[in-house]
N, C-alpha and C positions, 0 to 999 in steps of 0.2 A: 628403275634406273639403270639405265646400263650395264656404271658399274661394280652392280651389286652380283655381276654372271663373272664367265669366266670359257671361254671357249676355249677347249678342249686340243695340247697338240702332242707329238710326239712326245716333246721334252718335259712337258707339265703332268704326260703320264707316268713316264721314266720316274720325277721327283717323287710320287708315290710308294714309290719300291720298297724295302723293308734292306736292314740288311743282309739280308741274305741271300737279296740281288729279288726275292718275285715281291708277288702278292698275296694277303691276305686272303682268305674265304667271306671274312666281316667285310674289305673293302671291295669286297665281290656282289655278297647281298646287300651291301648300300648304292652300288650305282645300277642294282639291281639285274647280275650278270652271272648264269646260270654258274654252277660249280658241278662237275670241273673248267676251271677255261678249253672255250674252243679251242683252234686252229681259228688267227683271221678277228680274234674281239677286241685289241688295239686299235686296227683298221675301224672300227666300229665306233668307235668313240672317238678319233679323230675329229675334231670339226662340230662335235656335241655342243651345244651351251648348257654349261650347269651353273648353281649359286656360287659365288664364291665361299659362302660355309658349309655344300657338301666338298669342297675342295678344301679346305681347311682340314676339315673331319679326316677328310680322305691322308693327310700331310700326319697327322697326329694319327694315328693307326699303325702307321708304320713304326711306330716306335712302342706299342702295345706290348703288353707282353699276350702271347696267345691265351693263358688264362682268362685274362681282363679285358677281350674284346668283346666277346659277345653281352656283356654290362655296359660296356660304354656304348655299342649300337640301339642296345634296351633305351641307352638314356635318350640318344638321338632320337630315334624312333617316335618317343612319349613328347616329348618334347621337353621333356628336363633339363632347368638348367644342370 
């Protein structure tokens, strides 16, 4: 179903920034992007269709403390609630 996906735009990508104005390694891991970020990484994502659940995870991760990011990512990858 089409509503289960979101097409990334500059604005949506920017919405996933954390309070410091950047992104976390865990967010990049979730998107399967290399760390540290390479030049032009945002342009690679614009237009990409991803599951809404993945986008919501990216939004949620922007407020998670650094010490908790790994455990959240593990839960997501394991498919646990």
